[in-house]
Residue frames as qw, qx, qy, qz and C-alpha x, y, z in Angstrom:
[[0.668, 0.530, -0.274, -0.445, 44.81, 45.39, -37.32],
 [0.276, 0.421, -0.864, 0.009, 47.48, 42.66, -36.98],
 [0.331, -0.051, 0.828, -0.451, 45.46, 40.96, -34.27],
 [0.714, 0.379, 0.201, -0.554, 42.29, 40.83, -36.46],
 [0.587, 0.520, -0.548, -0.290, 44.30, 39.30, -39.33],
 [0.011, 0.274, -0.940, 0.204, 45.60, 36.53, -36.94],
 [0.501, 0.146, 0.660, -0.540, 42.09, 35.69, -35.90],
 [0.729, 0.544, 0.120, -0.398, 40.93, 35.45, -39.49],
 [0.030, 0.561, -0.756, -0.334, 44.00, 33.61, -40.77],
 [0.747, 0.187, -0.507, -0.388, 43.44, 30.58, -43.08],
 [0.377, 0.180, -0.865, 0.276, 45.18, 28.26, -40.59],
 [0.201, 0.031, 0.638, -0.743, 42.94, 29.30, -37.70],
 [0.668, 0.174, -0.061, -0.721, 39.80, 29.00, -39.92],
 [0.667, 0.195, -0.693, -0.191, 40.79, 25.50, -41.01],
 [0.159, 0.097, -0.856, 0.482, 41.40, 24.53, -37.37],
 [0.447, 0.090, 0.406, -0.792, 37.93, 25.65, -36.43],
 [0.721, 0.216, -0.343, -0.563, 36.40, 23.67, -39.27],
 [0.508, 0.162, -0.841, 0.093, 38.24, 20.52, -38.12],
 [0.080, -0.014, 0.736, -0.672, 37.01, 21.03, -34.55],
 [0.616, 0.160, 0.112, -0.763, 33.37, 21.55, -35.75],
 [0.707, 0.235, -0.574, -0.339, 33.70, 18.43, -37.91],
 [0.321, 0.145, -0.879, 0.322, 35.08, 16.40, -35.03],
 [0.298, 0.071, 0.584, -0.752, 32.27, 17.43, -32.74],
 [0.691, 0.233, -0.131, -0.672, 29.74, 16.70, -35.43],
 [0.583, 0.229, -0.772, -0.106, 31.26, 13.27, -36.01],
 [0.040, 0.067, -0.834, 0.547, 31.08, 12.54, -32.25],
 [0.501, 0.145, 0.335, -0.785, 27.44, 13.47, -32.23],
 [0.724, 0.266, -0.414, -0.483, 26.64, 11.36, -35.29],
 [0.421, 0.183, -0.875, 0.154, 28.60, 8.34, -33.74],
 [0.187, 0.001, 0.702, -0.687, 26.73, 8.85, -30.46],
 [0.646, 0.213, 0.079, -0.729, 23.35, 8.91, -32.25],
 [0.684, 0.282, -0.623, -0.255, 24.29, 5.86, -34.31],
 [0.212, 0.156, -0.883, 0.389, 25.35, 4.07, -31.15],
 [0.414, 0.085, 0.509, -0.750, 22.01, 4.87, -29.50],
 [0.722, 0.268, -0.217, -0.600, 20.12, 3.63, -32.52],
 [0.554, 0.255, -0.792, -0.023, 22.14, 0.42, -32.58],
 [0.013, -0.063, 0.824, -0.563, 21.59, -0.06, -28.81],
 [0.555, 0.137, 0.197, -0.796, 17.88, 0.67, -29.28],
 [0.781, 0.248, -0.384, -0.425, 17.47, -2.01, -31.87],
 [0.375, 0.261, -0.855, 0.246, 19.74, -4.34, -29.98],
 [0.250, 0.001, 0.674, -0.695, 17.51, -4.01, -26.86],
 [0.698, 0.203, -0.021, -0.686, 14.49, -4.50, -29.06],
 [0.668, 0.268, -0.673, -0.172, 15.91, -7.70, -30.46],
 [0.178, 0.163, -0.860, 0.450, 16.92, -8.98, -26.99],
 [0.428, 0.002, 0.450, -0.783, 13.55, -8.09, -25.52],
 [0.789, 0.164, -0.214, -0.552, 11.89, -10.49, -28.04],
 [0.283, 0.290, -0.910, 0.082, 13.95, -13.52, -26.93],
 [0.696, -0.324, -0.561, -0.310, 11.74, -16.35, -25.79],
 [0.625, -0.185, -0.598, 0.466, 13.62, -16.70, -22.55],
 [0.114, -0.062, -0.286, 0.949, 12.90, -13.09, -21.56],
 [0.437, -0.192, -0.253, -0.842, 9.12, -13.13, -22.22],
 [0.536, -0.076, 0.605, -0.584, 6.19, -14.35, -20.17],
 [0.266, 0.085, -0.883, -0.377, 5.18, -17.81, -21.29],
 [0.400, -0.429, -0.809, -0.046, 2.50, -18.59, -18.71],
 [0.233, -0.426, 0.197, -0.852, 0.16, -16.75, -16.42],
 [0.442, -0.287, -0.835, 0.157, -0.96, -18.26, -13.12],
 [0.336, -0.568, 0.014, -0.751, -3.57, -16.88, -10.78],
 [0.478, -0.199, -0.781, 0.349, -3.52, -17.81, -7.04],
 [0.026, -0.111, -0.497, 0.860, -5.48, -16.70, -4.04],
 [0.470, -0.023, -0.165, -0.867, -8.89, -16.55, -5.77],
 [0.227, 0.106, 0.930, -0.268, -11.70, -18.68, -4.41],
 [0.424, 0.602, 0.535, -0.413, -14.77, -17.06, -6.04],
 [0.351, 0.754, -0.208, -0.515, -13.54, -15.18, -9.06],
 [0.924, 0.347, 0.161, 0.021, -13.03, -17.09, -12.32],
 [0.602, -0.430, 0.420, 0.526, -9.34, -17.91, -13.01],
 [0.519, 0.378, 0.565, 0.518, -9.87, -17.83, -16.83],
 [0.120, 0.931, 0.298, 0.172, -11.34, -14.33, -16.78],
 [0.381, -0.854, 0.215, 0.280, -8.42, -12.94, -14.81],
 [0.640, -0.200, 0.538, 0.511, -5.92, -14.66, -17.07],
 [0.441, 0.611, 0.511, 0.413, -7.62, -13.36, -20.19],
 [0.063, -0.992, -0.112, 0.010, -7.63, -9.83, -18.81],
 [0.477, -0.706, 0.379, 0.361, -3.89, -10.00, -18.04],
 [0.640, 0.154, 0.579, 0.481, -3.10, -11.58, -21.44],
 [0.313, 0.835, 0.352, 0.284, -4.69, -8.54, -23.05],
 [0.260, -0.952, 0.089, 0.132, -2.47, -6.27, -20.97],
 [0.506, -0.539, 0.547, 0.393, 0.78, -7.97, -21.95],
 [0.671, 0.454, 0.507, 0.294, -0.15, -8.29, -25.61],
 [0.318, 0.927, 0.103, 0.170, 1.31, -5.83, -28.10],
 [0.697, 0.080, -0.125, 0.702, 4.46, -3.69, -27.84],
 [0.233, -0.836, -0.118, 0.483, 5.81, -0.56, -26.37],
 [0.044, 0.729, -0.364, -0.577, 6.89, 1.96, -29.13],
 [0.839, 0.443, -0.107, -0.298, 5.99, -0.80, -31.65],
 [0.489, 0.574, -0.647, 0.110, 9.31, -2.53, -30.83],
 [0.012, 0.296, -0.836, 0.462, 9.46, -3.81, -27.22],
 [0.513, -0.331, -0.748, -0.260, 7.03, -6.66, -26.30],
 [0.441, -0.582, 0.175, -0.661, 4.84, -5.84, -23.28],
 [0.948, -0.250, -0.143, -0.137, 5.26, -9.45, -22.24],
 [0.535, 0.459, -0.528, 0.474, 9.00, -8.98, -21.51],
 [0.680, -0.512, -0.482, 0.209, 9.65, -9.98, -17.87],
 [0.457, -0.164, -0.217, 0.847, 11.78, -6.85, -17.30],
 [0.059, 0.030, -0.088, -0.994, 9.37, -4.25, -18.64],
 [0.192, -0.475, -0.815, -0.271, 5.88, -5.82, -18.44],
 [0.166, -0.493, -0.024, -0.854, 3.25, -3.15, -17.38],
 [0.299, -0.211, -0.830, 0.422, 2.76, -3.97, -13.70],
 [0.137, 0.267, 0.355, -0.885, 0.85, -0.73, -12.79],
 [0.477, 0.114, -0.361, -0.793, -1.44, -1.09, -15.77],
 [0.473, -0.097, -0.869, -0.107, -2.22, -4.75, -14.93],
 [0.152, -0.250, -0.721, 0.628, -3.10, -3.89, -11.33],
 [0.253, 0.239, 0.132, -0.928, -5.25, -0.97, -12.29],
 [0.491, 0.052, -0.584, -0.644, -7.16, -2.91, -14.96],
 [0.417, -0.189, -0.883, 0.106, -7.82, -5.87, -12.65],
 [0.052, -0.305, -0.609, 0.730, -8.97, -3.65, -9.75],
 [0.337, 0.189, -0.115, -0.915, -11.28, -1.71, -12.12],
 [0.554, 0.034, -0.646, -0.524, -12.78, -4.81, -13.63],
 [0.655, -0.252, -0.710, 0.053, -12.95, -7.14, -10.63],
 [0.289, -0.701, 0.136, -0.638, -14.32, -5.26, -7.65],
 [0.892, -0.433, -0.115, -0.063, -14.04, -8.26, -5.47],
 [0.745, 0.205, -0.280, 0.569, -10.18, -7.93, -5.60],
 [0.417, -0.897, -0.114, 0.087, -8.82, -6.17, -2.58],
 [0.285, -0.778, 0.482, 0.284, -5.11, -6.51, -3.17],
 [0.879, 0.471, -0.054, 0.058, -2.85, -7.71, -6.03],
 [0.416, -0.683, 0.532, 0.277, 0.80, -8.86, -5.94],
 [0.789, 0.589, -0.157, -0.076, 2.72, -9.60, -9.17],
 [0.480, -0.607, 0.607, 0.182, 5.87, -11.72, -9.39],
 [0.681, 0.520, -0.461, -0.232, 7.89, -13.60, -12.02],
 [0.723, -0.390, 0.569, -0.027, 8.97, -17.23, -11.39],
 [0.763, 0.024, 0.565, 0.314, 11.41, -19.27, -13.41],
 [0.126, -0.387, 0.371, 0.835, 11.90, -16.29, -15.68],
 [0.113, -0.107, -0.754, -0.638, 8.78, -17.16, -17.63],
 [0.272, -0.549, -0.784, -0.099, 5.73, -17.43, -15.34],
 [0.142, -0.380, 0.092, -0.909, 3.75, -14.34, -14.28],
 [0.296, -0.369, -0.837, 0.275, 2.12, -15.05, -10.89],
 [0.264, -0.478, -0.155, -0.823, -1.05, -13.04, -10.08],
 [0.314, -0.249, -0.808, 0.431, -1.61, -13.34, -6.37],
 [0.263, -0.481, -0.223, -0.806, -4.95, -11.83, -5.49],
 [0.037, -0.171, -0.765, 0.620, -6.65, -11.20, -2.16],
 [0.198, -0.492, -0.645, -0.550, -10.41, -11.30, -2.46],
 [0.305, -0.302, 0.272, -0.861, -12.79, -9.14, -0.40],
 [0.131, -0.206, -0.948, 0.206, -14.80, -11.13, 2.14],
 [0.353, -0.490, -0.429, -0.672, -18.52, -10.60, 2.24],
 [0.158, -0.066, -0.724, 0.668, -19.54, -9.47, 5.71],
 [0.285, 0.491, 0.502, -0.653, -22.80, -7.56, 5.10],
 [0.325, 0.450, 0.659, 0.507, -25.09, -6.60, 2.28],
 [0.134, 0.336, 0.075, -0.929, -26.35, -3.23, 0.98],
 [0.263, 0.398, 0.870, 0.127, -29.82, -3.54, -0.37],
 [0.146, 0.670, 0.470, 0.555, -30.71, -0.07, -1.79],
 [0.058, 0.316, -0.185, 0.929, -31.49, 3.47, -0.72],
 [0.570, -0.298, 0.118, -0.757, -34.89, 2.63, 0.77],
 [0.162, -0.089, 0.952, -0.243, -35.79, -0.17, 3.04],
 [0.294, -0.252, -0.757, -0.526, -38.72, -2.14, 1.56],
 [0.388, -0.606, -0.693, -0.033, -41.98, -1.20, 3.17],
 [0.345, -0.646, -0.292, 0.615, -40.67, 2.02, 4.69],
 [0.010, 0.706, -0.065, -0.705, -41.46, 5.25, 2.85],
 [0.023, -0.172, 0.748, 0.641, -42.05, 3.62, -0.49],
 [0.576, 0.049, -0.248, -0.777, -45.18, 3.05, -2.54],
 [0.748, -0.062, 0.567, -0.339, -47.50, 0.24, -1.72],
 [0.912, 0.392, 0.074, -0.101, -46.77, -2.93, -3.69],
 [0.266, 0.760, -0.587, 0.087, -43.00, -2.56, -3.54],
 [0.757, 0.077, -0.643, 0.087, -41.04, -5.68, -2.72],
 [0.684, -0.701, 0.047, -0.195, -40.91, -6.79, 0.92],
 [0.182, -0.737, 0.651, -0.026, -37.71, -7.73, 2.75],
 [0.634, -0.120, 0.764, -0.005, -38.34, -11.41, 1.97],
 [0.726, 0.627, 0.133, -0.250, -39.06, -10.84, -1.73],
 [0.775, -0.027, 0.402, 0.487, -36.60, -12.43, -4.23],
 [0.422, 0.782, 0.229, 0.398, -36.87, -9.23, -6.30],
 [0.337, -0.927, 0.106, 0.123, -34.87, -7.36, -3.68],
 [0.751, 0.522, -0.178, 0.361, -31.45, -6.58, -5.11],
 [0.572, -0.798, 0.154, 0.110, -28.52, -6.58, -2.70],
 [0.589, 0.632, -0.412, 0.289, -24.73, -6.14, -3.01],
 [0.827, -0.298, -0.315, 0.358, -22.05, -7.47, -0.79],
 [0.059, -0.922, 0.249, -0.290, -20.05, -5.21, 1.58],
 [0.714, 0.111, -0.555, 0.412, -16.70, -6.10, 3.21],
 [0.540, -0.526, -0.480, 0.448, -15.55, -5.23, 6.66],
 [0.251, -0.218, -0.018, 0.943, -14.71, -1.61, 5.59],
 [0.355, 0.650, 0.422, -0.522, -18.16, -0.97, 4.01],
 [0.072, 0.421, -0.585, -0.689, -16.93, -1.31, 0.44],
 [0.754, 0.379, 0.326, -0.425, -19.66, -2.34, -1.98],
 [0.101, -0.520, 0.732, 0.428, -18.09, -4.82, -4.42],
 [0.134, 0.022, -0.901, -0.411, -20.42, -7.45, -5.95],
 [0.645, -0.182, -0.181, -0.720, -24.05, -8.33, -6.43],
 [0.266, -0.171, 0.878, -0.360, -25.35, -10.79, -3.84],
 [0.296, -0.208, -0.854, -0.373, -27.64, -13.72, -4.66],
 [0.560, -0.477, -0.088, -0.672, -31.01, -13.80, -3.03],
 [0.239, 0.067, -0.879, 0.408, -30.94, -15.16, 0.52],
 [0.551, -0.575, -0.419, -0.436, -34.07, -16.10, 2.40],
 [0.710, -0.587, -0.317, 0.225, -34.06, -15.27, 6.08],
 [0.200, -0.967, 0.160, -0.008, -31.41, -13.35, 8.01],
 [0.912, 0.110, -0.018, 0.395, -28.13, -14.62, 6.56],
 [0.483, 0.172, -0.078, 0.855, -26.31, -11.27, 6.20],
 [0.081, -0.660, -0.347, 0.661, -26.91, -8.01, 8.13],
 [0.382, 0.622, 0.488, 0.479, -28.46, -5.58, 5.66],
 [0.178, -0.419, -0.085, 0.886, -27.65, -1.90, 5.19],
 [0.273, 0.744, 0.548, 0.267, -30.11, 0.52, 3.55],
 [0.136, -0.884, -0.081, 0.440, -29.61, 4.15, 2.61],
 [0.518, 0.851, -0.079, 0.043, -27.74, 6.34, 0.18],
 [0.830, -0.161, 0.029, 0.534, -24.03, 5.38, -0.22],
 [0.148, -0.839, 0.110, 0.512, -21.51, 8.23, -0.20],
 [0.160, 0.579, -0.603, -0.525, -19.98, 6.97, -3.44],
 [0.738, 0.231, -0.477, -0.418, -20.41, 4.26, -6.02],
 [0.742, 0.065, -0.657, 0.117, -18.50, 1.68, -3.96],
 [0.231, 0.061, -0.667, 0.706, -18.52, 2.99, -0.42],
 [0.322, -0.641, -0.688, -0.111, -21.54, 2.74, 1.77],
 [0.339, -0.935, -0.089, -0.055, -20.17, 5.21, 4.29],
 [0.194, 0.784, -0.515, 0.288, -16.85, 6.71, 5.30],
 [0.683, 0.047, -0.711, 0.160, -14.84, 3.98, 6.81],
 [0.107, 0.145, -0.636, 0.751, -14.55, 5.54, 10.27],
 [0.556, -0.063, 0.189, -0.807, -18.30, 6.13, 10.58],
 [0.795, 0.071, -0.499, -0.338, -18.97, 2.67, 9.12],
 [0.484, 0.126, -0.768, 0.400, -16.67, 1.08, 11.73],
 [0.184, -0.110, 0.511, -0.832, -18.51, 2.95, 14.48],
 [0.721, -0.003, -0.107, -0.684, -21.88, 1.75, 13.23],
 [0.746, 0.129, -0.652, -0.030, -20.59, -1.83, 13.03],
 [0.247, 0.150, -0.736, 0.612, -19.26, -1.56, 16.64],
 [0.446, -0.082, 0.305, -0.837, -22.63, -0.34, 17.86],
 [0.825, 0.037, -0.355, -0.438, -24.35, -3.34, 16.15],
 [0.585, 0.141, -0.750, 0.275, -21.86, -5.58, 17.90],
 [0.072, -0.159, 0.583, -0.794, -22.85, -3.95, 21.17],
 [0.703, -0.040, -0.008, -0.710, -26.48, -4.73, 20.48],
 [0.794, 0.092, -0.591, -0.107, -25.55, -8.42, 19.96],
 [0.334, 0.155, -0.734, 0.570, -23.71, -8.46, 23.27],
 [0.355, -0.076, 0.394, -0.844, -26.94, -7.14, 24.85],
 [0.324, 0.190, 0.924, -0.073, -28.75, -10.29, 23.57],
 [0.506, 0.631, 0.155, -0.567, -30.58, -8.34, 20.85],
 [0.645, 0.140, 0.661, 0.357, -30.73, -9.49, 17.31],
 [0.225, 0.699, -0.110, -0.670, -30.08, -6.65, 14.81],
 [0.701, 0.254, 0.632, 0.213, -30.81, -7.60, 11.26],
 [0.444, 0.582, 0.346, 0.587, -30.73, -4.39, 9.20],
 [0.254, -0.545, -0.161, 0.783, -29.85, -0.65, 9.35],
 [0.306, 0.721, 0.464, 0.413, -31.51, 2.20, 7.53],
 [0.266, -0.302, -0.102, 0.910, -30.19, 5.86, 7.40],
 [0.235, 0.798, 0.546, -0.093, -33.09, 8.27, 6.79],
 [0.412, 0.666, 0.163, 0.601, -32.80, 11.52, 4.80],
 [0.251, -0.884, 0.092, -0.383, -32.80, 13.52, 8.05],
 [0.362, 0.479, -0.705, 0.377, -29.80, 11.40, 9.31],
 [0.724, -0.344, 0.401, -0.444, -31.78, 9.25, 11.73],
 [0.282, 0.309, -0.903, -0.098, -30.48, 5.76, 12.01],
 [0.820, -0.144, 0.150, -0.534, -32.93, 2.95, 12.40],
 [0.126, 0.299, -0.946, -0.018, -31.63, -0.49, 13.33],
 [0.802, -0.129, -0.182, -0.554, -34.27, -3.10, 12.90],
 [0.340, -0.358, 0.832, -0.252, -34.24, -6.08, 15.21],
 [0.232, -0.043, -0.927, -0.291, -35.32, -9.60, 14.40],
 [0.584, -0.223, 0.015, -0.781, -39.07, -9.97, 14.84],
 [0.303, -0.150, 0.903, -0.265, -38.76, -13.66, 15.59],
 [0.057, -0.214, -0.918, -0.328, -41.74, -15.95, 14.92],
 [0.084, -0.638, -0.731, 0.229, -44.42, -13.98, 16.76],
 [0.078, -0.521, -0.081, 0.846, -43.84, -10.24, 16.22],
 [0.519, 0.716, 0.461, -0.079, -46.06, -8.56, 13.75],
 [0.417, 0.883, -0.112, 0.185, -43.44, -6.00, 12.60],
 [0.717, 0.172, -0.309, 0.600, -39.70, -5.58, 13.02],
 [0.387, -0.881, -0.157, 0.224, -38.96, -3.52, 16.18],
 [0.579, 0.574, -0.075, 0.574, -36.32, -0.87, 15.76],
 [0.509, -0.597, -0.163, 0.598, -33.77, 1.20, 17.69],
 [0.337, 0.841, 0.198, 0.373, -33.56, 4.83, 16.59],
 [0.509, -0.623, -0.011, 0.593, -30.69, 7.25, 17.17],
 [0.288, 0.926, -0.122, -0.212, -29.00, 10.23, 15.42],
 [0.852, 0.427, -0.130, 0.276, -26.20, 9.53, 13.01],
 [0.313, 0.659, -0.370, 0.575, -23.88, 12.00, 14.75],
 [0.719, -0.634, 0.018, -0.286, -24.63, 10.60, 18.24],
 [0.084, -0.583, 0.777, -0.222, -21.99, 9.42, 20.70],
 [0.792, 0.000, -0.529, -0.306, -22.59, 5.69, 20.03],
 [0.444, 0.082, -0.766, 0.458, -20.63, 4.58, 23.04],
 [0.172, -0.068, 0.429, -0.884, -22.77, 6.83, 25.30],
 [0.696, 0.001, -0.068, -0.715, -26.14, 5.85, 23.90],
 [0.709, 0.057, -0.700, -0.070, -25.09, 2.19, 23.95],
 [0.221, 0.042, -0.743, 0.630, -24.38, 2.54, 27.65],
 [0.417, -0.014, 0.229, -0.880, -27.73, 4.21, 28.18],
 [0.772, 0.044, -0.400, -0.491, -29.55, 1.45, 26.33],
 [0.539, 0.100, -0.804, 0.229, -27.69, -1.28, 28.33],
 [0.066, -0.027, 0.623, -0.779, -28.75, 0.43, 31.57],
 [0.574, 0.039, 0.025, -0.817, -32.33, 0.73, 30.44],
 [0.738, 0.062, -0.604, -0.294, -32.58, -2.95, 29.35],
 [0.506, -0.030, -0.779, 0.370, -31.49, -3.96, 32.79],
 [0.092, 0.039, 0.448, -0.889, -33.86, -1.63, 34.56],
 [0.104, 0.540, 0.833, -0.063, -37.61, -2.11, 35.25],
 [0.777, 0.172, 0.498, -0.344, -40.09, -1.90, 33.67],
 [0.531, 0.620, -0.445, -0.370, -38.25, -2.25, 30.31],
 [0.054, -0.362, 0.930, -0.023, -36.44, -5.39, 31.49],
 [0.460, 0.197, 0.816, -0.289, -39.69, -7.27, 32.12],
 [0.581, 0.627, 0.110, -0.508, -41.43, -5.79, 29.11],
 [0.314, 0.585, -0.680, -0.309, -38.62, -7.11, 26.83],
 [0.124, -0.154, 0.977, -0.086, -38.98, -10.57, 28.28],
 [0.350, 0.364, 0.784, -0.360, -42.80, -10.68, 28.18],
 [0.435, 0.763, 0.340, -0.335, -43.91, -8.38, 25.42],
 [0.308, -0.402, 0.529, 0.681, -41.03, -8.43, 22.86],
 [0.306, 0.367, 0.764, 0.434, -43.42, -9.38, 20.07],
 [0.044, 0.879, 0.475, 0.012, -45.23, -6.08, 20.68],
 [0.398, -0.580, 0.081, 0.706, -42.18, -3.89, 20.74],
 [0.530, 0.808, 0.243, 0.087, -42.32, -1.12, 18.10],
 [0.482, 0.681, -0.218, 0.506, -39.27, 0.94, 18.88],
 [0.603, -0.612, -0.167, 0.484, -36.66, 2.09, 21.39],
 [0.324, 0.866, 0.074, 0.373, -35.73, 5.76, 20.78],
 [0.687, -0.387, -0.096, 0.607, -32.24, 7.03, 21.82],
 [0.365, 0.602, 0.201, 0.681, -32.40, 10.47, 20.09],
 [0.260, -0.855, -0.099, -0.438, -33.02, 12.54, 23.28],
 [0.079, -0.732, 0.534, -0.415, -29.92, 12.79, 25.28],
 [0.006, -0.285, 0.918, -0.276, -29.68, 10.36, 28.12],
 [0.654, 0.107, 0.445, -0.602, -33.35, 9.43, 28.02],
 [0.018, 0.048, -0.944, -0.327, -34.53, 6.13, 26.50],
 [0.599, 0.177, 0.189, -0.758, -37.98, 6.08, 25.15],
 [0.026, -0.035, 0.968, 0.248, -39.80, 2.91, 24.03],
 [0.637, 0.116, 0.053, -0.760, -43.26, 1.86, 22.75],
 [0.175, 0.052, 0.981, 0.061, -45.06, -1.47, 22.77],
 [0.428, -0.183, -0.467, -0.751, -48.23, -1.95, 20.79],
 [0.508, -0.100, 0.552, -0.654, -51.38, -2.89, 22.56]]
């Protein structure tokens, strides 16, 4: 009974109140300090010397500098939490700027951001280089209705591809065989084919060039046959083509083709009757079939 009275004594109760009040005061002071710091940082973040005053774009050769600058200006306009300027050099939205630029300008392959002289935002872009073109899911004149545009028609709509097979920008019309053309259904909006497979196809095309052939376009059919069309030159009636399976061992069929081209009678036929060549078929194991029109 005496112990209970001690615990509930006025002195001990007063001491508990004082302790609670001290803790509450500390909490209030801490909150006040945080609020003061918050507004102090907000004030400092608006200082002219700590905000982006100029945006420079470097590395671009084709893309318009003004369009890139305007896009970035939109990203650094406004404030975070209605207090902190997005243009502050310490907190400007780097990830958002990169994502927005990559989404809007498909020609951009890489972006680096940096601040110079504490006021200039440098946008260093690396542009994709056009190596090939993709010109639709169907090659004109093959498996499409009569009256569709021919490969030399200015109505043919093509897009540039870089060395990785990434489709990034519409290409202007080119007459002749300026860029190698790919046809067929891309695997995604911006990828003609998975990079590994695309690189294998490009390597095979390079092999054909080494064999003194002149590949100008490639078409992947719905049953996964690959048809590489060769230049018809000035005398051929139609473009001759090389046919193989998409999942074929390209190194092996390339070796078979090279052997066949250096073996009679195909060696002589290629020299004398190239304008009549219709196809060379590599779909059947180690056998190489060919047909010349009469």
